[in-house]
py3Dmol code that shows the C-alpha trace and the ligand (Angstrom):
import py3Dmol

protein = """\
ATOM      1  CA  UNK A   1      22.310  -7.625 -55.047  1.00  0.00           C
ATOM      2  CA  UNK A   2      19.283  -8.023 -57.168  1.00  0.00           C
ATOM      3  CA  UNK A   3      15.887  -8.812 -55.633  1.00  0.00           C
ATOM      4  CA  UNK A   4      14.512  -9.662 -59.184  1.00  0.00           C
ATOM      5  CA  UNK A   5      12.070 -12.426 -60.314  1.00  0.00           C
ATOM      6  CA  UNK A   6      12.633 -15.000 -61.381  1.00  0.00           C
ATOM      7  CA  UNK A   7      15.816 -15.461 -59.160  1.00  0.00           C
ATOM      8  CA  UNK A   8      14.112 -14.034 -56.124  1.00  0.00           C
ATOM      9  CA  UNK A   9      10.920 -16.048 -55.120  1.00  0.00           C
ATOM     10  CA  UNK A  10      10.015 -15.062 -51.683  1.00  0.00           C
ATOM     11  CA  UNK A  11       7.367 -17.931 -51.585  1.00  0.00           C
ATOM     12  CA  UNK A  12      10.252 -20.320 -51.370  1.00  0.00           C
ATOM     13  CA  UNK A  13      10.472 -19.662 -47.662  1.00  0.00           C
ATOM     14  CA  UNK A  14       6.923 -20.027 -47.462  1.00  0.00           C
ATOM     15  CA  UNK A  15       6.716 -23.338 -48.780  1.00  0.00           C
ATOM     16  CA  UNK A  16       7.138 -25.795 -45.679  1.00  0.00           C
ATOM     17  CA  UNK A  17       5.695 -25.192 -42.441  1.00  0.00           C
ATOM     18  CA  UNK A  18       9.115 -25.919 -40.926  1.00  0.00           C
ATOM     19  CA  UNK A  19      10.614 -23.108 -42.776  1.00  0.00           C
ATOM     20  CA  UNK A  20       7.697 -20.657 -41.929  1.00  0.00           C
ATOM     21  CA  UNK A  21       8.401 -21.159 -38.483  1.00  0.00           C
ATOM     22  CA  UNK A  22      12.149 -20.726 -38.970  1.00  0.00           C
ATOM     23  CA  UNK A  23      11.516 -17.115 -40.696  1.00  0.00           C
ATOM     24  CA  UNK A  24       8.837 -16.143 -38.247  1.00  0.00           C
ATOM     25  CA  UNK A  25      10.039 -12.625 -37.093  1.00  0.00           C
ATOM     26  CA  UNK A  26       7.721 -12.159 -34.077  1.00  0.00           C
ATOM     27  CA  UNK A  27       6.594 -14.704 -31.622  1.00  0.00           C
ATOM     28  CA  UNK A  28       4.288 -14.536 -28.659  1.00  0.00           C
ATOM     29  CA  UNK A  29       4.666 -15.927 -25.252  1.00  0.00           C
ATOM     30  CA  UNK A  30       3.128 -15.677 -21.710  1.00  0.00           C
ATOM     31  CA  UNK A  31       5.722 -12.916 -20.662  1.00  0.00           C
ATOM     32  CA  UNK A  32       4.412 -10.711 -23.346  1.00  0.00           C
ATOM     33  CA  UNK A  33       1.240 -10.408 -21.576  1.00  0.00           C
ATOM     34  CA  UNK A  34      -0.251  -8.295 -18.574  1.00  0.00           C
ATOM     35  CA  UNK A  35      -3.699  -9.305 -17.363  1.00  0.00           C
ATOM     36  CA  UNK A  36      -6.222  -6.573 -16.285  1.00  0.00           C
ATOM     37  CA  UNK A  37      -8.362  -7.569 -13.427  1.00  0.00           C
ATOM     38  CA  UNK A  38     -11.460  -5.803 -11.925  1.00  0.00           C
ATOM     39  CA  UNK A  39     -12.034  -6.202  -8.209  1.00  0.00           C
ATOM     40  CA  UNK A  40     -15.117  -5.435  -5.939  1.00  0.00           C
ATOM     41  CA  UNK A  41     -16.463  -5.737  -2.642  1.00  0.00           C
ATOM     42  CA  UNK A  42     -17.972  -8.814  -1.223  1.00  0.00           C
ATOM     43  CA  UNK A  43     -17.329 -12.619  -1.293  1.00  0.00           C
ATOM     44  CA  UNK A  44     -17.679 -15.319  -3.875  1.00  0.00           C
ATOM     45  CA  UNK A  45     -18.674 -12.823  -6.408  1.00  0.00           C
ATOM     46  CA  UNK A  46     -18.018 -13.188 -10.120  1.00  0.00           C
ATOM     47  CA  UNK A  47     -20.111 -10.643 -11.778  1.00  0.00           C
ATOM     48  CA  UNK A  48     -20.029 -11.145 -15.666  1.00  0.00           C
ATOM     49  CA  UNK A  49     -19.312  -7.717 -17.742  1.00  0.00           C
ATOM     50  CA  UNK A  50     -21.655  -8.435 -20.669  1.00  0.00           C
ATOM     51  CA  UNK A  51     -19.519  -6.564 -23.446  1.00  0.00           C
ATOM     52  CA  UNK A  52     -16.310  -8.461 -22.374  1.00  0.00           C
ATOM     53  CA  UNK A  53     -17.113 -11.749 -22.601  1.00  0.00           C
ATOM     54  CA  UNK A  54     -15.299 -14.208 -20.124  1.00  0.00           C
ATOM     55  CA  UNK A  55     -14.394 -10.936 -17.888  1.00  0.00           C
ATOM     56  CA  UNK A  56     -15.831 -10.250 -14.673  1.00  0.00           C
ATOM     57  CA  UNK A  57     -16.190  -8.117 -11.568  1.00  0.00           C
ATOM     58  CA  UNK A  58     -14.334 -10.079  -8.698  1.00  0.00           C
ATOM     59  CA  UNK A  59     -14.457 -10.139  -5.228  1.00  0.00           C
ATOM     60  CA  UNK A  60     -11.322 -10.607  -3.533  1.00  0.00           C
ATOM     61  CA  UNK A  61     -11.514 -14.441  -2.970  1.00  0.00           C
ATOM     62  CA  UNK A  62     -12.258 -14.850  -6.586  1.00  0.00           C
ATOM     63  CA  UNK A  63      -9.521 -12.271  -7.724  1.00  0.00           C
ATOM     64  CA  UNK A  64      -6.785 -14.397  -5.979  1.00  0.00           C
ATOM     65  CA  UNK A  65      -8.192 -17.416  -7.836  1.00  0.00           C
ATOM     66  CA  UNK A  66      -7.762 -15.542 -11.189  1.00  0.00           C
ATOM     67  CA  UNK A  67      -4.461 -14.228 -10.225  1.00  0.00           C
ATOM     68  CA  UNK A  68      -2.988 -17.626  -9.473  1.00  0.00           C
ATOM     69  CA  UNK A  69      -4.384 -19.117 -12.766  1.00  0.00           C
ATOM     70  CA  UNK A  70      -2.693 -16.341 -14.619  1.00  0.00           C
ATOM     71  CA  UNK A  71       0.554 -16.855 -12.750  1.00  0.00           C
ATOM     72  CA  UNK A  72       0.318 -20.734 -13.400  1.00  0.00           C
ATOM     73  CA  UNK A  73       0.008 -20.272 -17.046  1.00  0.00           C
ATOM     74  CA  UNK A  74       3.246 -18.054 -16.827  1.00  0.00           C
ATOM     75  CA  UNK A  75       1.905 -14.722 -16.910  1.00  0.00           C
ATOM     76  CA  UNK A  76       4.202 -12.522 -15.311  1.00  0.00           C
ATOM     77  CA  UNK A  77       1.747  -9.710 -14.365  1.00  0.00           C
ATOM     78  CA  UNK A  78      -1.672  -8.410 -13.606  1.00  0.00           C
ATOM     79  CA  UNK A  79      -3.076  -4.789 -13.345  1.00  0.00           C
ATOM     80  CA  UNK A  80      -5.892  -4.169 -10.652  1.00  0.00           C
ATOM     81  CA  UNK A  81      -9.005  -1.936 -11.232  1.00  0.00           C
ATOM     82  CA  UNK A  82     -11.177  -1.363  -8.300  1.00  0.00           C
ATOM     83  CA  UNK A  83     -14.853  -0.604  -7.988  1.00  0.00           C
ATOM     84  CA  UNK A  84     -15.296   0.773  -4.514  1.00  0.00           C
ATOM     85  CA  UNK A  85     -18.194   0.373  -2.146  1.00  0.00           C
ATOM     86  CA  UNK A  86     -18.745   4.131  -1.907  1.00  0.00           C
ATOM     87  CA  UNK A  87     -17.674   6.939  -4.480  1.00  0.00           C
ATOM     88  CA  UNK A  88     -17.200  10.501  -3.429  1.00  0.00           C
ATOM     89  CA  UNK A  89     -16.112  13.855  -4.788  1.00  0.00           C
ATOM     90  CA  UNK A  90     -12.331  12.995  -4.012  1.00  0.00           C
ATOM     91  CA  UNK A  91     -12.273   9.234  -4.594  1.00  0.00           C
ATOM     92  CA  UNK A  92     -11.161   8.724  -0.967  1.00  0.00           C
ATOM     93  CA  UNK A  93     -11.191   4.934  -1.348  1.00  0.00           C
ATOM     94  CA  UNK A  94      -8.056   5.081  -3.310  1.00  0.00           C
ATOM     95  CA  UNK A  95      -6.140   6.318  -0.500  1.00  0.00           C
ATOM     96  CA  UNK A  96      -7.590   4.142   2.085  1.00  0.00           C
ATOM     97  CA  UNK A  97      -4.983   1.550   3.438  1.00  0.00           C
ATOM     98  CA  UNK A  98      -8.315  -0.905   3.822  1.00  0.00           C
ATOM     99  CA  UNK A  99      -9.803   0.512   0.331  1.00  0.00           C
ATOM    100  CA  UNK A 100     -10.708  -2.003  -2.398  1.00  0.00           C
ATOM    101  CA  UNK A 101      -7.344  -1.963  -4.203  1.00  0.00           C
ATOM    102  CA  UNK A 102      -4.856  -1.952  -1.451  1.00  0.00           C
ATOM    103  CA  UNK A 103      -6.750  -4.798   0.069  1.00  0.00           C
ATOM    104  CA  UNK A 104      -6.538  -6.552  -3.040  1.00  0.00           C
ATOM    105  CA  UNK A 105      -3.191  -5.955  -3.777  1.00  0.00           C
ATOM    106  CA  UNK A 106      -2.105  -7.452  -0.232  1.00  0.00           C
ATOM    107  CA  UNK A 107      -4.416 -10.538  -1.122  1.00  0.00           C
ATOM    108  CA  UNK A 108      -2.663 -11.098  -4.376  1.00  0.00           C
ATOM    109  CA  UNK A 109       0.737 -10.701  -3.035  1.00  0.00           C
ATOM    110  CA  UNK A 110       0.058 -13.057  -0.296  1.00  0.00           C
ATOM    111  CA  UNK A 111      -1.418 -15.970  -2.854  1.00  0.00           C
ATOM    112  CA  UNK A 112       1.240 -15.189  -5.639  1.00  0.00           C
ATOM    113  CA  UNK A 113       4.187 -13.467  -3.975  1.00  0.00           C
ATOM    114  CA  UNK A 114       6.068 -13.579  -7.497  1.00  0.00           C
ATOM    115  CA  UNK A 115       3.500 -12.238  -9.670  1.00  0.00           C
ATOM    116  CA  UNK A 116       4.112  -8.616 -10.564  1.00  0.00           C
ATOM    117  CA  UNK A 117       1.167  -6.638  -9.200  1.00  0.00           C
ATOM    118  CA  UNK A 118       0.541  -3.418 -11.283  1.00  0.00           C
ATOM    119  CA  UNK A 119      -1.845  -0.810  -9.479  1.00  0.00           C
ATOM    120  CA  UNK A 120      -3.904   1.589 -12.008  1.00  0.00           C
ATOM    121  CA  UNK A 121      -3.350   5.012 -10.506  1.00  0.00           C
ATOM    122  CA  UNK A 122      -6.365   7.053 -11.249  1.00  0.00           C
ATOM    123  CA  UNK A 123      -9.443   8.645  -9.353  1.00  0.00           C
ATOM    124  CA  UNK A 124     -12.050   8.080 -12.154  1.00  0.00           C
ATOM    125  CA  UNK A 125     -13.295   4.767 -10.459  1.00  0.00           C
ATOM    126  CA  UNK A 126     -13.523   6.331  -7.161  1.00  0.00           C
ATOM    127  CA  UNK A 127     -15.133   9.711  -7.548  1.00  0.00           C
ATOM    128  CA  UNK A 128     -18.759  10.201  -7.797  1.00  0.00           C
ATOM    129  CA  UNK A 129     -18.514  12.506 -10.864  1.00  0.00           C
ATOM    130  CA  UNK A 130     -16.603   9.874 -12.491  1.00  0.00           C
ATOM    131  CA  UNK A 131     -13.563  12.165 -13.509  1.00  0.00           C
ATOM    132  CA  UNK A 132      -9.804  11.602 -12.964  1.00  0.00           C
ATOM    133  CA  UNK A 133      -9.224  13.873 -10.096  1.00  0.00           C
ATOM    134  CA  UNK A 134     -10.419  17.058  -8.232  1.00  0.00           C
ATOM    135  CA  UNK A 135     -13.165  19.039 -10.033  1.00  0.00           C
ATOM    136  CA  UNK A 136     -13.357  22.741  -9.976  1.00  0.00           C
ATOM    137  CA  UNK A 137     -16.465  23.328  -7.763  1.00  0.00           C
ATOM    138  CA  UNK A 138     -17.541  26.692  -5.987  1.00  0.00           C
ATOM    139  CA  UNK A 139     -17.287  26.441  -2.328  1.00  0.00           C
ATOM    140  CA  UNK A 140     -14.970  23.403  -2.471  1.00  0.00           C
ATOM    141  CA  UNK A 141     -11.409  23.256  -1.036  1.00  0.00           C
ATOM    142  CA  UNK A 142      -9.482  23.760  -4.104  1.00  0.00           C
ATOM    143  CA  UNK A 143     -11.998  26.130  -5.962  1.00  0.00           C
ATOM    144  CA  UNK A 144     -10.139  28.252  -8.549  1.00  0.00           C
ATOM    145  CA  UNK A 145     -12.403  30.846  -9.850  1.00  0.00           C
ATOM    146  CA  UNK A 146      -9.756  31.902 -12.574  1.00  0.00           C
ATOM    147  CA  UNK A 147     -10.905  28.524 -14.530  1.00  0.00           C
ATOM    148  CA  UNK A 148     -14.349  27.299 -15.139  1.00  0.00           C
ATOM    149  CA  UNK A 149     -16.440  25.216 -12.802  1.00  0.00           C
ATOM    150  CA  UNK A 150     -16.277  21.463 -13.731  1.00  0.00           C
ATOM    151  CA  UNK A 151     -12.546  21.818 -14.949  1.00  0.00           C
ATOM    152  CA  UNK A 152     -10.403  18.975 -13.675  1.00  0.00           C
ATOM    153  CA  UNK A 153      -7.794  20.636 -11.256  1.00  0.00           C
ATOM    154  CA  UNK A 154      -4.460  19.612 -12.321  1.00  0.00           C
ATOM    155  CA  UNK A 155      -2.282  20.051  -9.353  1.00  0.00           C
ATOM    156  CA  UNK A 156      -4.524  19.411  -6.451  1.00  0.00           C
ATOM    157  CA  UNK A 157      -5.109  16.236  -8.189  1.00  0.00           C
ATOM    158  CA  UNK A 158      -1.420  15.498  -8.190  1.00  0.00           C
ATOM    159  CA  UNK A 159      -1.203  15.604  -4.564  1.00  0.00           C
ATOM    160  CA  UNK A 160      -3.855  13.204  -4.095  1.00  0.00           C
ATOM    161  CA  UNK A 161      -2.177  10.744  -6.902  1.00  0.00           C
ATOM    162  CA  UNK A 162       1.456  11.019  -4.554  1.00  0.00           C
ATOM    163  CA  UNK A 163      -0.645  10.051  -1.802  1.00  0.00           C
ATOM    164  CA  UNK A 164      -2.688   7.047  -3.025  1.00  0.00           C
ATOM    165  CA  UNK A 165       0.364   5.891  -4.722  1.00  0.00           C
ATOM    166  CA  UNK A 166       2.409   5.638  -1.424  1.00  0.00           C
ATOM    167  CA  UNK A 167      -0.660   3.561  -0.019  1.00  0.00           C
ATOM    168  CA  UNK A 168      -0.647   1.243  -2.988  1.00  0.00           C
ATOM    169  CA  UNK A 169       3.069   0.808  -2.997  1.00  0.00           C
ATOM    170  CA  UNK A 170       2.855  -0.073   0.922  1.00  0.00           C
ATOM    171  CA  UNK A 171       0.289  -2.516   0.479  1.00  0.00           C
ATOM    172  CA  UNK A 172       2.645  -4.308  -1.948  1.00  0.00           C
ATOM    173  CA  UNK A 173       2.136  -3.033  -5.684  1.00  0.00           C
ATOM    174  CA  UNK A 174       5.270  -3.619  -7.795  1.00  0.00           C
ATOM    175  CA  UNK A 175       4.319  -1.124 -10.043  1.00  0.00           C
ATOM    176  CA  UNK A 176       2.250   1.957 -10.057  1.00  0.00           C
ATOM    177  CA  UNK A 177       0.502   2.980 -13.215  1.00  0.00           C
ATOM    178  CA  UNK A 178      -1.039   6.613 -13.349  1.00  0.00           C
ATOM    179  CA  UNK A 179      -3.345   6.666 -15.953  1.00  0.00           C
ATOM    180  CA  UNK A 180      -4.996  10.287 -15.779  1.00  0.00           C
ATOM    181  CA  UNK A 181      -2.835  11.937 -18.247  1.00  0.00           C
ATOM    182  CA  UNK A 182      -2.318  14.849 -15.650  1.00  0.00           C
ATOM    183  CA  UNK A 183       0.519  16.941 -16.162  1.00  0.00           C
ATOM    184  CA  UNK A 184       3.609  16.204 -13.779  1.00  0.00           C
ATOM    185  CA  UNK A 185       2.030  13.090 -12.569  1.00  0.00           C
ATOM    186  CA  UNK A 186       5.075  10.993 -12.984  1.00  0.00           C
ATOM    187  CA  UNK A 187       7.462  13.284 -11.296  1.00  0.00           C
ATOM    188  CA  UNK A 188       4.814  13.815  -8.385  1.00  0.00           C
ATOM    189  CA  UNK A 189       4.495  10.066  -7.729  1.00  0.00           C
ATOM    190  CA  UNK A 190       8.032   9.368  -8.025  1.00  0.00           C
ATOM    191  CA  UNK A 191       8.863  12.026  -5.580  1.00  0.00           C
ATOM    192  CA  UNK A 192       6.280  10.727  -3.024  1.00  0.00           C
ATOM    193  CA  UNK A 193       7.315   7.020  -3.484  1.00  0.00           C
ATOM    194  CA  UNK A 194      10.951   8.099  -2.829  1.00  0.00           C
ATOM    195  CA  UNK A 195      10.035  10.371   0.262  1.00  0.00           C
ATOM    196  CA  UNK A 196       8.737   6.963   1.666  1.00  0.00           C
ATOM    197  CA  UNK A 197      11.773   5.135   0.772  1.00  0.00           C
ATOM    198  CA  UNK A 198       9.833   3.222  -1.895  1.00  0.00           C
ATOM    199  CA  UNK A 199      12.354   3.752  -4.607  1.00  0.00           C
ATOM    200  CA  UNK A 200      12.220  -0.036  -5.599  1.00  0.00           C
ATOM    201  CA  UNK A 201       8.576   0.614  -6.677  1.00  0.00           C
ATOM    202  CA  UNK A 202       8.305   1.176 -10.713  1.00  0.00           C
ATOM    203  CA  UNK A 203       6.251   3.606 -12.472  1.00  0.00           C
ATOM    204  CA  UNK A 204       4.558   2.312 -15.627  1.00  0.00           C
ATOM    205  CA  UNK A 205       3.304   5.704 -17.184  1.00  0.00           C
ATOM    206  CA  UNK A 206       0.026   5.693 -19.328  1.00  0.00           C
ATOM    207  CA  UNK A 207       2.207   8.319 -21.358  1.00  0.00           C
ATOM    208  CA  UNK A 208       0.245   8.523 -24.525  1.00  0.00           C
ATOM    209  CA  UNK A 209      -3.618   7.993 -23.623  1.00  0.00           C
ATOM    210  CA  UNK A 210      -5.894   8.939 -26.101  1.00  0.00           C
ATOM    211  CA  UNK A 211      -9.381  10.056 -25.673  1.00  0.00           C
ATOM    212  CA  UNK A 212     -10.909   7.000 -27.485  1.00  0.00           C
ATOM    213  CA  UNK A 213     -14.350   5.652 -28.207  1.00  0.00           C
ATOM    214  CA  UNK A 214     -12.905   2.224 -27.671  1.00  0.00           C
ATOM    215  CA  UNK A 215     -12.885   2.673 -23.876  1.00  0.00           C
ATOM    216  CA  UNK A 216     -16.745   2.016 -23.809  1.00  0.00           C
ATOM    217  CA  UNK A 217     -16.899  -1.554 -22.322  1.00  0.00           C
ATOM    218  CA  UNK A 218     -14.426  -0.878 -19.780  1.00  0.00           C
ATOM    219  CA  UNK A 219     -16.450   2.149 -18.463  1.00  0.00           C
ATOM    220  CA  UNK A 220     -19.299  -0.648 -17.773  1.00  0.00           C
ATOM    221  CA  UNK A 221     -16.602  -2.783 -16.353  1.00  0.00           C
ATOM    222  CA  UNK A 222     -15.175  -0.287 -13.858  1.00  0.00           C
ATOM    223  CA  UNK A 223     -18.372   1.650 -13.464  1.00  0.00           C
ATOM    224  CA  UNK A 224     -16.374   4.805 -14.373  1.00  0.00           C
ATOM    225  CA  UNK A 225     -18.076   6.840 -17.077  1.00  0.00           C
ATOM    226  CA  UNK A 226     -17.867  10.499 -16.502  1.00  0.00           C
ATOM    227  CA  UNK A 227     -21.235  11.949 -15.020  1.00  0.00           C
ATOM    228  CA  UNK A 228     -20.701  15.164 -17.120  1.00  0.00           C
ATOM    229  CA  UNK A 229     -18.623  16.040 -20.097  1.00  0.00           C
ATOM    230  CA  UNK A 230     -15.803  13.733 -21.396  1.00  0.00           C
ATOM    231  CA  UNK A 231     -12.202  13.258 -20.757  1.00  0.00           C
ATOM    232  CA  UNK A 232     -10.770  15.278 -23.866  1.00  0.00           C
ATOM    233  CA  UNK A 233      -9.428  17.947 -21.665  1.00  0.00           C
ATOM    234  CA  UNK A 234      -6.781  15.807 -20.400  1.00  0.00           C
ATOM    235  CA  UNK A 235      -6.613  12.571 -22.637  1.00  0.00           C
ATOM    236  CA  UNK A 236      -5.321  13.243 -26.098  1.00  0.00           C
ATOM    237  CA  UNK A 237      -6.608  13.998 -29.545  1.00  0.00           C
ATOM    238  CA  UNK A 238      -6.579  10.645 -31.721  1.00  0.00           C
ATOM    239  CA  UNK A 239      -5.511  12.964 -34.448  1.00  0.00           C
ATOM    240  CA  UNK A 240      -1.988  13.474 -32.812  1.00  0.00           C
ATOM    241  CA  UNK A 241       1.070  11.797 -32.947  1.00  0.00           C
ATOM    242  CA  UNK A 242       4.028  14.279 -32.373  1.00  0.00           C
ATOM    243  CA  UNK A 243       1.950  15.414 -29.279  1.00  0.00           C
ATOM    244  CA  UNK A 244       2.075  11.794 -28.140  1.00  0.00           C
ATOM    245  CA  UNK A 245       5.861  11.666 -28.556  1.00  0.00           C
ATOM    246  CA  UNK A 246       6.203  14.998 -26.583  1.00  0.00           C
ATOM    247  CA  UNK A 247       4.082  13.409 -23.825  1.00  0.00           C
ATOM    248  CA  UNK A 248       6.240  10.227 -23.728  1.00  0.00           C
ATOM    249  CA  UNK A 249       9.636  12.320 -23.646  1.00  0.00           C
ATOM    250  CA  UNK A 250       8.296  14.229 -20.696  1.00  0.00           C
ATOM    251  CA  UNK A 251       7.242  11.165 -18.832  1.00  0.00           C
ATOM    252  CA  UNK A 252      10.904   9.793 -19.476  1.00  0.00           C
ATOM    253  CA  UNK A 253      12.292  13.128 -18.187  1.00  0.00           C
ATOM    254  CA  UNK A 254       9.934  12.732 -15.080  1.00  0.00           C
ATOM    255  CA  UNK A 255      11.325   9.165 -14.285  1.00  0.00           C
ATOM    256  CA  UNK A 256       8.965   6.943 -15.929  1.00  0.00           C
ATOM    257  CA  UNK A 257      10.381   3.374 -16.047  1.00  0.00           C
ATOM    258  CA  UNK A 258       7.824   1.880 -18.534  1.00  0.00           C
ATOM    259  CA  UNK A 259       5.980   3.856 -21.287  1.00  0.00           C
ATOM    260  CA  UNK A 260       2.567   3.020 -22.460  1.00  0.00           C
ATOM    261  CA  UNK A 261       0.464   3.965 -25.388  1.00  0.00           C
ATOM    262  CA  UNK A 262      -3.327   3.142 -24.978  1.00  0.00           C
ATOM    263  CA  UNK A 263      -5.276   2.171 -26.947  1.00  0.00           C
ATOM    264  CA  UNK A 264      -3.093  -0.139 -29.272  1.00  0.00           C
ATOM    265  CA  UNK A 265      -4.761  -1.259 -32.529  1.00  0.00           C
ATOM    266  CA  UNK A 266      -5.684   2.361 -33.735  1.00  0.00           C
ATOM    267  CA  UNK A 267      -2.106   3.750 -32.628  1.00  0.00           C
ATOM    268  CA  UNK A 268       0.347   1.138 -33.830  1.00  0.00           C
ATOM    269  CA  UNK A 269       2.279   3.936 -35.708  1.00  0.00           C
ATOM    270  CA  UNK A 270       2.706   5.728 -32.155  1.00  0.00           C
ATOM    271  CA  UNK A 271       3.886   2.416 -30.511  1.00  0.00           C
ATOM    272  CA  UNK A 272       6.415   1.952 -33.562  1.00  0.00           C
ATOM    273  CA  UNK A 273       7.745   5.496 -33.224  1.00  0.00           C
ATOM    274  CA  UNK A 274       8.006   5.377 -29.337  1.00  0.00           C
ATOM    275  CA  UNK A 275       9.995   2.210 -29.765  1.00  0.00           C
ATOM    276  CA  UNK A 276      12.355   3.847 -32.196  1.00  0.00           C
ATOM    277  CA  UNK A 277      12.858   7.023 -30.134  1.00  0.00           C
ATOM    278  CA  UNK A 278      13.062   5.847 -26.617  1.00  0.00           C
ATOM    279  CA  UNK A 279      15.125   2.868 -24.897  1.00  0.00           C
ATOM    280  CA  UNK A 280      12.522   2.360 -22.319  1.00  0.00           C
ATOM    281  CA  UNK A 281      10.324  -0.803 -22.257  1.00  0.00           C
ATOM    282  CA  UNK A 282       6.973   0.219 -24.193  1.00  0.00           C
ATOM    283  CA  UNK A 283       3.682  -1.231 -23.327  1.00  0.00           C
ATOM    284  CA  UNK A 284       0.761  -1.049 -25.360  1.00  0.00           C
ATOM    285  CA  UNK A 285      -3.009  -1.498 -24.011  1.00  0.00           C
ATOM    286  CA  UNK A 286      -5.153  -3.348 -26.210  1.00  0.00           C
ATOM    287  CA  UNK A 287      -8.418  -1.811 -24.369  1.00  0.00           C
ATOM    288  CA  UNK A 288     -11.822  -3.191 -23.918  1.00  0.00           C
ATOM    289  CA  UNK A 289     -13.424  -1.977 -27.241  1.00  0.00           C
ATOM    290  CA  UNK A 290     -10.705  -3.863 -29.223  1.00  0.00           C
ATOM    291  CA  UNK A 291     -11.303  -7.035 -27.040  1.00  0.00           C
ATOM    292  CA  UNK A 292     -15.121  -6.613 -27.309  1.00  0.00           C
ATOM    293  CA  UNK A 293     -15.327  -5.961 -30.923  1.00  0.00           C
ATOM    294  CA  UNK A 294     -13.379  -9.024 -32.003  1.00  0.00           C
ATOM    295  CA  UNK A 295     -15.413 -11.237 -29.417  1.00  0.00           C
ATOM    296  CA  UNK A 296     -18.662  -9.637 -31.077  1.00  0.00           C
ATOM    297  CA  UNK A 297     -17.616 -10.267 -34.672  1.00  0.00           C
ATOM    298  CA  UNK A 298     -16.831 -13.936 -33.556  1.00  0.00           C
ATOM    299  CA  UNK A 299     -20.073 -14.436 -31.859  1.00  0.00           C
ATOM    300  CA  UNK A 300     -21.774 -13.565 -34.936  1.00  0.00           C
ATOM    301  CA  UNK A 301     -19.711 -15.889 -37.004  1.00  0.00           C
ATOM    302  CA  UNK A 302     -18.067 -13.134 -38.820  1.00  0.00           C
ATOM    303  CA  UNK A 303     -14.479 -13.507 -37.527  1.00  0.00           C
ATOM    304  CA  UNK A 304     -12.534 -16.474 -36.253  1.00  0.00           C
ATOM    305  CA  UNK A 305     -12.036 -15.557 -32.647  1.00  0.00           C
ATOM    306  CA  UNK A 306      -8.603 -17.341 -31.983  1.00  0.00           C
ATOM    307  CA  UNK A 307      -6.992 -16.183 -35.080  1.00  0.00           C
ATOM    308  CA  UNK A 308      -7.962 -12.808 -35.002  1.00  0.00           C
ATOM    309  CA  UNK A 309      -7.104 -12.145 -31.377  1.00  0.00           C
ATOM    310  CA  UNK A 310      -3.590 -13.711 -32.096  1.00  0.00           C
ATOM    311  CA  UNK A 311      -3.041 -11.554 -35.434  1.00  0.00           C
ATOM    312  CA  UNK A 312      -4.026  -8.388 -33.280  1.00  0.00           C
ATOM    313  CA  UNK A 313      -1.561  -9.152 -30.492  1.00  0.00           C
ATOM    314  CA  UNK A 314       1.263 -10.226 -32.920  1.00  0.00           C
ATOM    315  CA  UNK A 315       0.424  -6.771 -34.567  1.00  0.00           C
ATOM    316  CA  UNK A 316       0.883  -5.095 -31.422  1.00  0.00           C
ATOM    317  CA  UNK A 317       4.172  -6.731 -30.807  1.00  0.00           C
ATOM    318  CA  UNK A 318       5.352  -6.309 -34.290  1.00  0.00           C
ATOM    319  CA  UNK A 319       4.862  -2.594 -33.913  1.00  0.00           C
ATOM    320  CA  UNK A 320       7.332  -2.605 -31.021  1.00  0.00           C
ATOM    321  CA  UNK A 321       5.364  -3.383 -27.886  1.00  0.00           C
ATOM    322  CA  UNK A 322       7.546  -5.123 -25.201  1.00  0.00           C
ATOM    323  CA  UNK A 323       4.496  -5.971 -23.207  1.00  0.00           C
ATOM    324  CA  UNK A 324       0.566  -6.026 -23.986  1.00  0.00           C
ATOM    325  CA  UNK A 325      -1.923  -5.339 -21.550  1.00  0.00           C
ATOM    326  CA  UNK A 326      -4.866  -7.503 -22.927  1.00  0.00           C
ATOM    327  CA  UNK A 327      -7.904  -9.032 -21.675  1.00  0.00           C
ATOM    328  CA  UNK A 328      -7.107 -12.078 -24.009  1.00  0.00           C
ATOM    329  CA  UNK A 329      -4.003 -12.934 -22.135  1.00  0.00           C
ATOM    330  CA  UNK A 330      -5.036 -16.388 -20.542  1.00  0.00           C
ATOM    331  CA  UNK A 331      -6.742 -17.334 -23.535  1.00  0.00           C
ATOM    332  CA  UNK A 332      -3.938 -16.322 -25.891  1.00  0.00           C
ATOM    333  CA  UNK A 333      -1.504 -18.278 -23.575  1.00  0.00           C
ATOM    334  CA  UNK A 334      -3.536 -21.703 -24.115  1.00  0.00           C
ATOM    335  CA  UNK A 335      -3.948 -20.859 -28.064  1.00  0.00           C
ATOM    336  CA  UNK A 336      -0.111 -20.301 -28.585  1.00  0.00           C
ATOM    337  CA  UNK A 337       0.676 -23.291 -26.466  1.00  0.00           C
ATOM    338  CA  UNK A 338      -1.993 -25.604 -28.171  1.00  0.00           C
TER     339      UNK A 338
END
"""
ligand_1 = """\
1
ZN
Zn -9.017 8.215 -14.920
"""
view = py3Dmol.view(width=600, height=400)
view.addModel(protein, "pdb")
view.setStyle({"model": 0}, {"cartoon": {"style": "trace"}})
view.addModel(ligand_1, "xyz")
view.setStyle({"model": 1}, {"stick": {}})
view.zoomTo()
view.show()
């Protein structure tokens, strides 16, 4: 079979718009998207997030409105991030049944019972130091003199993750999404859920989460910037791909149901390799910085917002993502429908 010019002319199939539609390999639809939402205490609050146009910190009444709009657009799932009233050293709002996220989960499930509610499971939004768990501190309960002060203590944090996951699941979360890149987090959460007969609740693991500069706007949105140091002792080095596949494989063994790569656009090769190697659904998180830079360039008249947003989402899907967490979700549904 020869592919030689002049017999082979690939342009033939690009000649008419109908032919282009017929040969399109990747289509976007509402079911591809998971919409991230930020919830805070109060009432009637829609506090704009300046670096993320169109995104807000929402009080629960406003959150349920947004959730209903997303459901009406055919978006199957939201993922919730909480900004608690009070932060403390161990992030106790996260395992309080009346904490901001458990309360939000109940409200969303009441408003939209069929909307899948995914609960981000980490401590950085709830701790006063902004790290993803228990910090090694002299004089505190879990102090370990063998490791430096300020080190994120893995196993004591796992206990808290298990406890908080049960609370979120009992509040009605369909999926728990541990995002802290702690060793053994999926196994611990699975065990904690099963022990409470919550074996119907899925785990979407942030399996390969990189220590990325593209998280900047999110930290403003979730008020979760670390008070000291950074997260490179638990999140992955952007240089590493084999390590990502190792991490993903470990989460498969630990019982993850869905595997996530985060961020998306700088890591399309990781998404693609994960898709080839594993049979689990692959999720990709198009993070705040990816969203913000397209918006910023569009605001300057340098890029076409709709075209570039959809192109970025198509690229992520083409790389192998089965689902995309994206702040563009509602706009993207409107754009592809219109
Ligand atoms: Zn975290």
